[in-house]
C-alpha positions in Angstrom: 164.6 230.0 -54.1 161.8 229.0 -53.1 160.7 232.3 -50.1 159.5 229.5 -47.5 163.2 227.8 -47.6 164.8 231.5 -48.1 163.2 232.2 -44.8 163.7 229.0 -43.2 167.4 229.7 -43.4 167.2 233.2 -42.5 165.6 232.1 -39.1 167.1 228.8 -38.3 170.3 229.7 -37.0 168.3 232.4 -34.4 166.2 229.8 -33.0 169.1 228.4 -31.0 169.3 231.5 -28.8 167.2 233.4 -26.3 167.9 237.5 -26.6 166.5 239.9 -23.7 165.3 243.3 -24.7 168.8 244.7 -25.2 169.5 242.1 -27.8 172.5 240.5 -25.7 172.6 236.4 -26.0 171.8 235.1 -23.0 171.3 231.6 -23.4 171.9 228.7 -25.7 168.3 226.9 -26.4 168.1 223.2 -26.9 165.3 222.1 -29.9 164.2 219.4 -32.2 166.3 219.9 -35.4 165.0 219.9 -38.7 165.7 217.3 -41.2 166.0 217.7 -44.8 164.2 214.4 -45.9 160.8 216.9 -44.3 161.0 219.0 -47.2 161.6 216.4 -49.7 158.3 215.0 -48.2 156.2 217.9 -48.4 157.2 218.1 -51.9 156.2 214.8 -52.7 152.7 215.2 -51.1 152.5 219.1 -53.2 153.0 216.9 -55.9 150.7 213.8 -56.0 154.2 211.9 -56.5 154.5 208.6 -54.6 157.9 207.7 -52.4 157.5 204.3 -54.8 157.8 206.3 -58.3 159.8 208.9 -57.3 162.7 206.2 -56.0 162.1 204.4 -59.5 163.1 207.6 -60.9 165.9 208.0 -59.3 167.4 204.5 -59.3 166.7 203.6 -55.4 164.4 201.3 -53.1 161.1 203.0 -51.6 162.3 202.1 -48.2 165.6 204.4 -48.7 163.5 207.3 -49.4 160.9 206.5 -46.7 164.1 206.3 -44.4 165.2 209.7 -45.4 161.8 211.8 -45.5 161.2 210.7 -42.3 164.1 211.6 -40.8 166.0 208.4 -40.2 168.7 208.2 -42.9 171.1 211.2 -43.6 171.5 213.1 -47.4 174.2 212.8 -49.1 175.7 214.5 -52.2 174.4 212.3 -54.6 171.0 211.9 -52.9 171.3 215.9 -52.7 172.1 216.1 -56.3 169.6 213.6 -57.8 166.9 215.3 -55.7 168.0 218.9 -57.1 167.7 217.2 -60.6 164.2 216.0 -60.3 163.0 218.0 -57.7 164.3 221.4 -58.5 165.3 221.8 -54.9 168.7 223.4 -54.1 171.7 220.7 -53.5 173.1 223.1 -51.2 169.9 223.6 -49.1 169.7 220.4 -48.3 173.1 219.7 -47.6 173.7 222.6 -45.0 169.9 221.8 -43.4 171.9 218.2 -42.9 174.9 219.8 -41.8 173.4 222.2 -39.3 171.0 219.0 -38.0 174.2 217.1 -37.2 175.6 219.8 -35.8 172.4 220.5 -33.5 172.0 216.7 -33.2 175.2 217.3 -31.4 175.2 220.3 -29.3 171.8 218.2 -27.9 174.5 215.7 -26.2 174.0 213.3 -28.7 177.1 211.8 -29.9 176.2 212.3 -33.8 174.1 212.4 -36.8 173.8 208.8 -36.7 172.7 207.9 -33.1 170.1 210.8 -32.7 168.6 209.4 -36.2 168.7 205.6 -34.5 166.7 207.2 -31.5 164.2 209.2 -33.7 163.4 205.6 -35.3 163.0 203.8 -32.1 160.9 206.2 -30.8 158.7 206.3 -34.3 158.5 202.4 -34.1 157.8 202.0 -30.7 154.9 203.6 -31.8 153.6 200.8 -33.9 155.9 197.5 -31.9 156.7 197.5 -28.5 160.2 197.3 -29.4 161.9 196.1 -25.9 160.0 192.5 -26.7 162.2 192.4 -29.6 165.4 193.1 -27.9 164.9 191.3 -25.1 167.5 188.9 -24.4 170.3 191.0 -26.1 172.0 192.7 -23.5 172.3 196.5 -23.0 172.9 197.8 -27.2 173.1 201.6 -28.0 170.7 203.3 -30.2 172.5 202.5 -33.2 172.8 198.8 -32.6 170.3 198.4 -31.4 168.5 199.6 -34.8 170.9 197.7 -36.4 169.6 194.3 -34.8 165.9 195.2 -35.3 166.7 196.0 -38.9 169.0 192.0 -40.0 167.0 190.1 -37.3 163.0 191.4 -38.5 164.1 193.0 -41.4 162.5 196.1 -40.7 163.3 198.8 -42.9 160.6 201.3 -43.1 158.3 202.1 -40.5 155.9 203.7 -43.4 155.7 200.2 -44.6 155.8 198.4 -41.6 152.5 200.1 -40.4 150.7 200.2 -43.9 151.2 196.3 -43.6 149.7 195.8 -39.6 147.0 198.6 -40.7 145.8 196.1 -43.0 146.7 192.8 -41.0 144.3 194.9 -38.4 141.6 195.6 -40.0 141.7 192.1 -42.1 142.9 189.3 -40.4 142.2 189.4 -36.2 139.5 189.6 -34.9 139.2 192.1 -32.2 137.2 192.8 -28.5 137.5 194.9 -25.6 138.2 192.5 -23.7 141.9 192.4 -22.2 145.0 190.4 -24.5 143.8 192.1 -28.1 146.7 194.8 -27.7 147.1 195.7 -31.4 150.8 197.0 -30.8 151.3 193.8 -28.6 149.9 191.6 -31.6 151.9 193.5 -33.7 154.6 192.9 -32.1 154.3 189.1 -32.1 153.3 189.1 -35.7 156.9 190.4 -36.4 158.8 187.9 -33.9 156.7 185.3 -35.4 157.4 186.4 -39.3 161.2 186.9 -38.2 160.9 182.7 -36.9 160.6 181.2 -40.6 161.6 184.4 -43.0 165.4 182.5 -43.8 164.0 178.4 -43.8 162.2 176.5 -46.6 160.0 172.9 -45.9 161.2 170.0 -47.6 158.1 169.6 -49.6 155.7 171.2 -51.6 152.1 172.3 -50.6 149.6 171.1 -53.0 146.0 170.8 -52.6 145.5 167.4 -54.0 147.8 165.8 -50.6 145.8 167.8 -48.0 143.6 165.1 -47.1 147.0 162.6 -46.4 148.0 165.4 -44.9 145.1 166.6 -42.2 145.2 162.7 -41.8 148.3 162.1 -40.8 148.1 165.4 -38.5 145.1 164.1 -36.7 146.6 160.6 -36.1 149.3 162.5 -34.3 147.2 164.6 -32.1 144.9 161.9 -31.3 148.1 159.9 -29.9 149.5 162.7 -28.2 153.4 161.6 -28.2 156.6 163.4 -29.4 153.5 165.7 -30.7 155.3 168.9 -31.8 158.2 167.4 -33.1 156.1 165.1 -35.6 153.5 167.8 -36.1 157.0 170.0 -37.9 158.3 167.0 -39.5 155.2 166.5 -41.3 153.9 169.8 -41.7 158.1 170.1 -43.3 157.6 167.1 -45.6 154.4 168.6 -47.7 155.7 171.9 -47.8 154.5 173.5 -44.6 156.3 175.6 -42.5 155.7 175.6 -38.5 157.1 176.9 -35.4 155.7 177.8 -31.8 156.8 181.3 -30.4 155.5 182.5 -27.3 152.6 184.8 -26.4 153.4 188.3 -25.9 151.8 190.0 -22.6 148.3 191.4 -23.7 148.2 189.5 -26.6 146.2 186.7 -26.3 147.2 184.7 -29.9 146.5 181.2 -30.2 147.8 180.7 -33.9 148.9 182.7 -37.2 148.5 181.0 -40.7 150.5 183.0 -43.2 152.4 182.6 -46.5 156.2 183.8 -46.7 157.7 183.8 -49.7 155.6 182.2 -51.3 154.6 179.1 -48.4 152.4 178.6 -46.3 153.5 179.0 -42.6 151.8 178.0 -39.3 153.0 179.5 -35.9 151.0 178.6 -32.8 151.9 180.2 -29.3 150.7 177.4 -27.1 149.3 179.2 -24.2 147.4 177.1 -22.9 149.3 173.7 -23.3 146.8 171.6 -24.0 146.1 168.5 -26.7 143.1 169.9 -27.0 144.1 173.5 -28.0 146.8 172.4 -29.6 144.6 170.6 -32.2 141.5 172.8 -32.9 144.3 175.3 -33.4 146.7 173.9 -35.7 143.5 172.5 -37.6 141.7 175.5 -37.5 144.7 177.6 -38.9 145.2 174.3 -41.6 142.0 174.8 -42.5 142.1 177.8 -43.4 145.3 177.2 -45.6 143.4 174.5 -47.4 139.8 176.1 -47.8 142.3 179.4 -49.4 141.3 181.8 -47.3 145.0 182.6 -46.0 147.1 183.7 -49.1 150.1 185.7 -50.1 147.8 189.2 -49.5 145.6 187.9 -46.9 146.4 186.5 -43.2 144.8 184.7 -40.4 145.2 185.4 -36.5 142.8 183.7 -34.0 142.6 185.5 -31.2 139.8 185.6 -28.1 136.6 187.0 -27.6 136.5 187.2 -31.9 133.8 189.5 -33.0 134.1 190.3 -37.1 132.2 192.9 -38.4 133.0 191.4 -41.8 129.8 188.7 -42.8 132.7 187.2 -45.0 135.5 186.9 -42.8 132.5 185.4 -40.2 132.2 182.5 -42.8 135.7 181.8 -43.6 136.1 181.4 -39.4 132.9 179.1 -39.2 134.3 177.3 -42.0 137.3 176.9 -40.3 135.9 175.9 -37.4 134.2 173.2 -38.9 136.9 171.6 -40.5 138.8 171.1 -37.5 135.2 169.5 -35.8 135.2 167.4 -38.9 138.8 166.5 -38.9 139.6 166.1 -35.7 135.9 164.1 -35.0 133.9 163.1 -37.9 130.3 164.2 -37.9 129.3 160.5 -38.3 131.3 159.4 -35.9 129.9 162.3 -33.3 126.6 161.3 -33.7 127.2 158.2 -31.8 128.5 160.1 -28.9 126.5 159.0 -25.3 123.8 161.4 -23.9 124.9 161.9 -20.8 122.7 163.9 -17.3 124.2 167.8 -17.8 126.4 166.8 -14.7 130.3 167.7 -15.4 131.9 164.1 -13.2 128.9 161.7 -15.3 130.0 163.6 -18.7 133.5 163.0 -18.3 133.1 159.3 -17.2 131.1 158.8 -20.4 133.3 160.4 -23.2 136.2 159.2 -21.9 135.2 155.7 -22.2 133.5 156.5 -25.5 137.1 157.9 -26.3 139.0 155.2 -25.4 137.4 152.4 -27.4 137.4 154.6 -30.7 140.8 155.4 -30.8 140.3 159.2 -29.9 142.1 161.2 -27.2 139.8 161.8 -24.7 140.7 165.4 -24.2 139.8 166.2 -28.0 136.5 164.6 -27.6 136.0 166.6 -24.4 137.2 169.8 -26.2 134.6 169.6 -29.1 131.9 168.7 -26.5 133.1 172.0 -24.8 133.0 174.0 -27.4 129.3 173.3 -28.6 127.9 173.3 -25.2 129.5 175.9 -23.2 130.1 173.3 -20.3 134.2 173.4 -19.0 134.0 172.3 -15.4 135.9 169.3 -15.8 139.0 167.9 -13.9 141.9 168.0 -15.6 145.4 165.8 -15.4 148.8 165.5 -16.9 147.6 163.8 -20.1 145.9 166.8 -21.5 149.2 168.4 -21.5 151.4 168.1 -24.8 153.4 165.1 -24.4 156.7 165.5 -25.9 159.2 162.3 -26.8 159.8 160.1 -24.2 156.3 160.8 -21.8 157.6 164.3 -20.8 155.2 166.9 -20.9 156.0 169.9 -22.8 156.7 173.3 -20.7 
């Protein structure tokens, strides 16, 4: 047996007690138990062996290995024997460590080891995403019930995989700023919620680039009409092979839209945080542009947030292309060049552009929204017609 492990076995029992100078036991001391997975984790690291390769070697899923080495799954007899066969670590040692771990969990006023593991899992998960936001509305759940709900509903098996996935997303796919509303932890939480909304669904049609012009034309017609808007958009995108959802924003995560692929299917999820037709139109067409222009792929996803500032020039280019795509489809440049020239007075501008939009069958707020985007003039008087309209003329809440 390696010397370090032998010392661990000899010293571990002493950690539970405090002694006086006379050697008399006076107090039981609570401490955090060591899960046997920590030894396996160190051994894999020392050998330069990946979790994936080790999982394949012993016939288990990588997520299973990840849970064990991070202390989120108990060591079983068969697993310990497999570790002994492949890594040479004593199966008896691993099982004894597991037993000690279970007993200490119980002595630390935790009902059982499974509950302790659940608590540890939730604490580690909460560092990446907001557990409370994910379980909101589920009532008072025990730690084990909370873990079961999160794993089943949000399909989170491995914290390591979640951390790796979001690290890649944070670097490549959303724009960061020092401004409020861009808390990466809350953005990660919203992304998890967005993925959960589409995980069990599939569209009627199949997405092909050949049909993209017809798709964009139909979507723009609905946006300019602004009648039963969300329902019609969802149906059109569904027919053309794109899943569409609205998922409410979370505090400190000022997300407008998100485009990604789920099991090979393109998906668009919006927050509707402003509930204005011009914001909906531009954000939707922007995300649709990412998909049609090939920016959003199976390994590349796009999140639109406020105060955008990419460091990567290529991603700047992609965002500019998506912006141009949205503007051109909503109001073609040829038509936009015919827009009136008005003095820099918001009241006069609004009156002239509304009249121009009505004559050409365009939504007046989408027209004014493009003008604001290009000129930086936003002080216009809003009315109910700027809201997204549901069936029967009801305003979307």
